C-alpha positions as CSV (number, residue, x, y, z in Angstrom):
1,M,-41.9,11.3,-29.9
2,K,-45.7,11.1,-29.7
3,S,-47.4,12.8,-26.7
4,G,-50.7,12.0,-25.0
5,V,-52.7,13.8,-22.4
6,I,-55.1,12.4,-19.8
7,I,-57.7,15.0,-18.6
8,Y,-59.2,14.0,-15.3
9,V,-62.3,16.1,-14.8
10,A,-63.7,16.7,-11.3
11,G,-67.3,17.4,-10.6
12,D,-70.6,16.5,-12.3
13,P,-70.8,17.1,-16.0
14,P,-73.9,18.9,-17.4
15,S,-76.7,16.4,-18.2
16,D,-76.2,16.7,-22.0
17,W,-72.4,16.6,-22.0
18,T,-70.4,14.1,-24.0
19,E,-66.9,14.1,-25.4
20,D,-68.5,14.7,-28.8
21,T,-70.3,17.9,-27.6
22,Q,-67.2,19.2,-25.9
23,V,-66.2,22.4,-27.8
24,N,-62.5,22.4,-28.9
25,I,-61.1,19.3,-27.2
26,K,-57.8,19.8,-29.0
27,G,-57.6,23.3,-27.4
28,L,-57.4,21.6,-24.0
29,A,-54.0,20.2,-24.8
30,P,-52.8,21.6,-28.2
31,Q,-49.4,19.9,-27.9
32,A,-50.9,16.4,-27.6
33,D,-51.2,13.8,-30.4
34,L,-54.0,12.0,-28.5
35,I,-56.3,13.1,-25.6
36,E,-58.2,10.8,-23.2
37,I,-60.8,12.2,-20.9
38,I,-62.0,10.8,-17.6
39,T,-65.3,12.1,-16.1
40,R,-67.8,10.5,-13.7
41,T,-70.1,9.5,-16.6
42,T,-67.9,9.0,-19.6
43,G,-64.3,8.1,-20.5
44,H,-62.1,5.7,-18.7
45,F,-62.6,3.9,-15.4
46,D,-59.5,5.5,-13.9
47,V,-56.1,7.1,-14.7
48,P,-54.2,3.8,-15.1
49,D,-56.8,2.6,-17.6
50,A,-56.4,5.7,-19.7
51,W,-52.6,5.5,-19.3
52,R,-52.6,2.0,-20.6
53,V,-54.6,3.0,-23.6
54,L,-52.2,5.8,-24.5
55,L,-49.2,3.5,-24.1
56,S,-50.8,0.9,-26.3
57,K,-51.3,3.6,-29.0
58,G,-47.6,4.5,-29.0
59,M,-47.5,7.6,-26.8
60,S,-44.1,7.9,-25.1
61,H,-44.7,11.2,-23.3
62,I,-47.9,11.2,-21.2
63,V,-49.2,13.9,-18.9
64,C,-52.3,13.9,-16.7
65,K,-54.0,17.2,-16.3
66,M,-56.8,18.2,-13.9
67,G,-59.9,19.8,-15.2
68,I,-63.3,21.1,-14.0
69,F,-66.6,21.8,-15.7
70,G,-66.9,25.5,-16.1
71,E,-70.0,27.7,-16.1
72,S,-70.5,27.2,-19.9
73,G,-70.5,23.4,-19.4
74,D,-67.1,22.9,-21.1
75,I,-64.0,21.5,-19.5
76,E,-61.5,24.1,-18.1
77,I,-58.0,23.0,-17.2
78,T,-57.0,24.0,-13.7
79,G,-53.2,24.1,-14.4
80,K,-52.4,21.1,-12.2
81,E,-50.6,18.4,-14.0
82,L,-48.5,15.3,-13.5
83,R,-46.1,13.7,-15.9
84,L,-46.6,10.0,-16.0
85,C,-43.9,9.0,-18.4
86,G,-41.6,10.3,-21.1
């Protein structure tokens, strides 16, 4: 069973932040086969949009996690999560 994670990040990202500059994206959800990130400036429009993308890519277990931008500018997971399917 493939698993996907949506990371919904609250707050404003640093001005130079992109998903490509995020250090250790896989470390945010090591058990995931695929990770989708939602921020104010990048990523998907909303959670259902990211959920649809993960479903279309064959993910059967999908969890949405809440994150914030930490002092270093990287995403930090808050520990809040919601299982969407699977």
